[in-house]
N, C-alpha and C positions, 0 to 999 in steps of 0.2 A: 085179885091175887096181890099180896104186897111183895114188893121186891125184897129179896134177903140180902144182908150186907155182903155175902160172898159175890152177890150179882153185880156189885158196883164195877164201874169201869175205872182203872186207875186213871188219874188225871196225865195228859200229856204234858211234857216239859216243853215249856215255851220255846218257840225256835226264833232265831235272831232275824232282824228285819232286813234279810237278804234281799227279798224281792222288792221291797220298798226302796232300798238304797240303789239297786241296780236300774230300776225304773226312773228313778230319779237322775242317775247318770245318764241313762239314755235321753230323757227330756233335755239336760244339758246339752247334749251333742247335738240333738236335731234342732234346738233353738238357735245353738251356734251356726249350724249349717244354714239355717234360714238367714241369719244375719249376713252370713258369708255369700250366700247368692244373692241377697239385696244389693251387695256393693260389688259384685264380681264385675271386672276383673282386677279392681283395684286392691292394693295390698290390705290384709286383714286389719281391722282396728284391734283395739285392745279386748274388747268386749268379747269376740268368738275365742280369743286364744284364752282369756280367763274362764270361760264356760268350759273348754277343752280340760284345762288343767282341774277344774271342779270336778268335771266328769271322771277324769283318772283318779282323784282321791276318792271319789265316793267308790268306784270300782275297786280300788286297793282296800278300803274298808270292807268291802264284801267279802273279799278273799280272806281277810284277816278274822272276820266273824265266822266264816265257814271253817277255817283252821282249827279254831277253837271248840267246834263241836265234838264232843266226846264219842258218840255213836251216830253214824251217818252213812247213807248207802253210797260209798264213794265211787263203786263199780258203777252204779246206773249214772251218776252224776257225769262220769268220764265219758260213758258210752253215748248217752244223749248228747251231751255237751260237744263232743267232738263232731257228731253227725250235723247238729246245728251250726257248729262253727263253719264246716265244710260247705254247707249251703248259703252262709251268710258272708263268707269270703269269696264265693262266686259272683253273690250280687254286688258285694262292694267291688270287687274287680271290674264287672262290667260299668259301675258308675264311674270309677276312675278311669276306665277307658273314655267313656263320654268326656271326660274333663280333658285327658290328654288330647284326643281327638280334635276338641275345640281349643287348643293352644294354650292350655293353662300352663303355667310355669312358676318357677320360683316360690317365694314364701305363700301366696295363696293356695298352690298346689300342695305344699308340705302340710298346712293347715287342714286342707280339705281330707288328703290322705290319712293324716292322724285321726281325724274325725270318723273317718270311714272305720277305721281300725279298732277305734272305741265302740262304733255301732255294731260291729260283728261280734265283739267281745261281749258287749251287753245282752244283745239278744240270745247268744248261745248261753251265758249263764243264767240269764232268765229262764229260758226254757229247760235247761238241764236241772236247774234248781227246784223248779216247780214239779218236775217228775221224780226227782230223787228224795224230796222231803217226804213223799208218800210213800216211798217204797221201804221194803224191809230191809234194815242194815245186815251187810254180810256177817256170818259169824266167824270168830276168830279162832 
């Protein structure tokens, strides 16, 4: 049986590379965290701070790409993202507590805290977007 022209599936609009950028952002934060751990408790070198800034730039790029999508399942992204963010804020809080418990102070603690914030945001956006991009957009 031959496929009829009416049976053809309409091609999907290409989705922006949000997943790739947010995973790149997460990778930068993880590498920065490893560099921080290697020199802890000394003040951070320039590399971890630059990696943190690069991660923030990639995350901001993800947010810009998301806001430019004309049709998207924003409700699903918000619902899944909030729960994922809650879970990863708890995880980041426990990691933060271990740094404070081990007497981390000053600039190293600040950089590690900002890395944990980026870690939580990256993972929550990655999970939320992965679910929302396959969900049906809400009807207006």
